[in-house]
DRENTOR-92462 format. One line per 4 residues: number of its first residue (from 1); for each residue x, y, z of C-alpha. Coordinates in pm, 1 decimal, always signed. Layout:
<recs>
NUM) X:Y:Z | ...
</recs>
This chain:
<recs>
1) +1780.9:-1731.5:+224.9 | +1482.1:-1577.5:+345.9 | +1294.8:-1358.1:+130.7 | +1292.0:-984.0:+118.0
5) +981.9:-774.2:+170.0 | +954.8:-394.9:+121.7 | +656.4:-227.2:+264.2 | +572.4:+169.6:+223.8
9) +381.7:+319.9:+471.2 | +500.3:+85.2:+727.8 | +531.2:+328.3:+1048.6 | +156.1:+291.7:+1178.7
13) -189.8:+132.0:+1105.8 | -215.8:-89.9:+823.8 | +128.8:-80.3:+703.8 | +279.5:-149.7:+1032.9
17) +29.6:-473.0:+1063.5 | +158.1:-613.0:+739.9 | +510.4:-562.1:+857.4 | +429.4:-778.2:+1157.4
21) +273.2:-1033.2:+957.7 | +538.5:-1081.4:+717.2 | +825.8:-1020.8:+967.1 | +858.4:-1414.1:+1107.1
25) +933.9:-1492.8:+708.1 | +1080.4:-1210.0:+527.0 | +1365.2:-948.9:+590.0 | +1194.6:-663.6:+585.5
29) +1228.2:-294.4:+430.1 | +1032.2:-23.3:+606.8 | +957.5:+275.3:+414.7 | +820.2:+589.6:+588.6
33) +843.3:+975.9:+486.5 | +1067.6:+1055.5:+781.8 | +1340.7:+854.0:+986.4 | +1168.2:+913.6:+1304.8
37) +836.9:+789.3:+1244.0 | +997.7:+443.7:+1156.1 | +1197.9:+425.0:+1504.7 | +901.0:+243.5:+1702.2
41) +852.3:-17.4:+1428.8 | +1266.5:-76.3:+1386.4 | +1284.7:-138.7:+1768.5 | +987.9:-373.9:+1756.6
45) +1070.3:-585.5:+1468.1 | +1486.3:-620.7:+1510.2 | +1665.9:-694.9:+1181.3 | +1455.2:-457.2:+993.0
49) +1562.1:-212.6:+798.7 | +1446.6:+143.3:+763.6 | +1424.4:+307.3:+409.0 | +1282.7:+687.3:+499.3
53) +1193.2:+907.5:+176.0 | +919.2:+1117.9:+83.1 | +764.7:+920.4:-213.4 | +672.7:+1210.4:-406.7
57) +1024.3:+1308.6:-401.4 | +1163.3:+1088.8:-691.1 | +1513.4:+1182.5:-645.4 | +1549.0:+1069.4:-290.4
61) +1337.8:+728.5:-336.7 | +1585.9:+650.5:-626.5 | +1843.0:+698.9:-382.1 | +1681.0:+530.5:-115.6
65) +1656.0:+187.2:-331.6 | +2002.0:+225.0:-517.1 | +2122.7:-86.3:-355.1 | +1853.8:-329.0:-400.2
69) +1928.8:-603.2:-641.9 | +1682.9:-877.4:-554.1 | +1345.5:-800.9:-425.2 | +1081.5:-1070.5:-355.8
73) +749.8:-874.7:-217.2 | +672.0:-484.0:-293.1 | +384.7:-387.1:-88.5 | +246.2:-48.9:-218.8
77) +93.7:+65.1:+116.3 | +149.5:+438.6:+156.6 | -127.0:+683.5:+33.8 | -336.5:+984.5:+104.3
81) -726.8:+1038.0:+128.2 | -849.8:+1353.6:-33.7 | -1192.7:+1383.0:+69.5 | -1455.9:+1634.3:-31.7
85) -1734.4:+1708.0:-319.6 | -1576.7:+1791.3:-639.9 | -1755.6:+2124.4:-652.7 | -1512.5:+2204.0:-329.9
89) -1199.2:+2000.2:-437.4 | -940.2:+2212.5:-606.5 | -685.3:+2106.9:-885.9 | -413.1:+2108.3:-609.2
93) -601.7:+1811.4:-408.0 | -656.3:+1607.1:-726.7 | -256.4:+1645.4:-803.2 | -173.7:+1513.4:-444.6
97) -416.7:+1219.4:-455.4 | -279.3:+1137.5:-811.3 | +86.3:+1204.3:-697.8 | +88.2:+982.0:-400.8
101) -161.0:+720.2:-480.2 | -62.9:+674.8:-873.2 | +271.9:+837.9:-937.8 | +469.8:+770.6:-670.2
105) +366.5:+392.7:-684.4 | +444.6:+368.9:-1095.1 | +779.4:+533.5:-1010.4 | +867.8:+316.1:-714.0
109) +795.6:-9.5:-911.2 | +970.1:+117.9:-1215.1 | +1279.3:+185.0:-1005.4 | +1242.3:-149.6:-873.0
113) +1148.2:-373.1:-1177.6 | +1524.1:-503.6:-1226.1 | +1502.9:-597.1:-822.1 | +1201.3:-754.2:-861.9
117) +1235.5:-934.5:-1193.2 | +1578.7:-1079.6:-1043.2 | +1347.5:-1246.9:-823.2 | +1037.1:-1349.2:-998.8
121) +876.0:-1106.2:-765.4 | +525.1:-1037.8:-610.3 | +378.1:-638.6:-644.0 | +92.9:-607.5:-389.4
125) -122.6:-272.4:-442.2 | -324.3:-174.8:-131.2 | -623.8:-22.8:-311.0 | -959.4:+18.5:-183.3
129) -1328.4:-34.6:-215.0 | -1316.3:+315.8:-373.9 | -1119.2:+149.5:-627.2 | -1424.5:-36.0:-747.9
133) -1716.5:+193.0:-681.1 | -1688.2:+555.5:-630.1 | -1938.0:+761.1:-369.4 | -2018.6:+1095.2:-326.9
137) -1730.7:+1300.7:-147.7 | -1468.4:+1068.2:-230.8 | -1430.8:+1180.2:-624.9 | -1059.3:+1261.4:-616.7
141) -963.3:+951.6:-407.3 | -1175.6:+719.3:-581.8 | -1025.3:+839.9:-942.5 | -703.3:+781.4:-808.0
145) -795.6:+429.4:-670.5 | -952.4:+340.9:-1029.3 | -608.4:+434.0:-1191.7 | -432.1:+251.9:-929.4
149) -619.5:-54.5:-1039.4 | -509.2:-9.6:-1399.1 | -192.8:+17.7:-1352.3 | -179.1:-270.4:-1155.7
153) -367.7:-460.7:-1461.5 | -121.9:-314.9:-1717.0 | +201.0:-402.5:-1494.0 | +60.5:-780.1:-1475.2
157) +6.0:-804.9:-1862.5 | +391.8:-621.3:-1917.3 | +551.5:-825.1:-1673.1 | +438.6:-1182.4:-1697.6
161) +708.9:-1325.5:-1463.7 | +586.1:-1101.1:-1183.8 | +252.9:-1179.3:-955.1 | +63.4:-867.8:-907.6
165) -209.0:-843.1:-656.5 | -486.0:-553.9:-614.3 | -660.9:-583.1:-266.2 | -943.9:-383.8:-211.1
169) -1048.2:-354.7:+128.8 | -1332.4:-162.3:+308.1 | -1283.0:+55.9:+561.6 | -1005.2:-5.6:+785.9
173) -974.0:+61.7:+1208.3 | -616.7:+288.3:+1173.2 | -576.5:+636.9:+1300.3 | -636.4:+758.4:+936.8
177) -1017.1:+620.5:+966.5 | -1049.5:+816.3:+1242.2 | -958.4:+1143.6:+1099.2 | -1194.4:+1045.8:+806.7
181) -1455.1:+996.4:+1039.0 | -1408.1:+1313.5:+1225.5 | -1439.3:+1472.8:+913.1 | -1743.4:+1328.3:+797.8
185) -1880.5:+1424.7:+1165.9 | -1994.4:+1090.5:+1260.7 | -1932.8:+862.4:+1589.8 | -1629.6:+658.7:+1563.2
189) -1707.8:+246.0:+1629.3 | -1393.3:+41.8:+1536.8 | -1639.8:-249.6:+1543.1 | -1780.4:-122.9:+1222.2
193) -1447.4:-175.3:+1050.2 | -1190.6:-430.5:+922.9 | -914.3:-513.0:+1149.8 | -585.0:-399.7:+1011.1
197) -422.7:-746.9:+1100.6 | -701.0:-900.8:+920.1 | -626.4:-718.5:+606.4 | -254.2:-773.2:+642.3
201) -341.9:-1146.3:+681.3 | -488.7:-1151.1:+324.1 | -145.3:-980.6:+208.2 | +32.9:-1274.6:+358.4
205) -237.0:-1520.1:+207.1 | -154.6:-1365.9:-149.9 | +200.0:-1383.2:-120.8 | +205.0:-1740.6:+12.6
209) -13.5:-1850.9:-269.1 | +164.8:-2142.6:-455.1 | +302.9:-2014.9:-790.8 | +99.9:-2199.9:-998.9
213) -158.4:-1947.5:-904.4 | -190.3:-1579.3:-959.1 | -407.5:-1398.3:-716.0 | -501.3:-1091.0:-930.3
217) -774.0:-921.3:-690.9 | -902.2:-961.5:-314.2 | -1178.6:-779.0:-192.1 | -1240.8:-779.9:+157.8
221) -1556.0:-605.8:+333.5 | -1628.6:-602.7:+715.2 | -1894.4:-839.5:+826.8 | -2217.1:-641.4:+847.1
225) -2356.2:-580.2:+1254.8
</recs>
């Protein structure tokens, strides 16, 4: 029987790359906010099942995952990037960052803990370099990613039968990155960034690590050019 993996934010970018990486070996549950956004990935990966739900709508999320009794892998990839200097970042932006990047992750994990325990599962948190060091203009985002790292550390201690891996990639060549660079006013050069497929390969490597080892933290940076 093949293991099952649930990936949030799986309709595009890194989430889609992780889905493609795990498809040969896992039955996939693909999460995204809207059903129509999942249609291309469901067509590309026959057998994958869509779980559309807004992760900040906790009732909808609970309904979407209610039937999952055993889960081998949970990849928390979905998130938002609220950028800007602290002096110009209102309370609403801080709330959006923490609701999407921390609270939604914690609640989905809580709902799926019985299924994860049943499979001695693996929780993968797609964090960020900003979860290790904050830069100017990234205060709300970095704070949420520091909190996400703390969540992973606590989960690892509280659920010793599970493996919990925090992955901290640098900037990745995705549509989101293009939007960020546009906001920053720079020219976009994809060669300056990690490939989504490379980060997805690191996720697969963590999952495939033999059970005698616990890959707790993985840091990836683009090669300097």
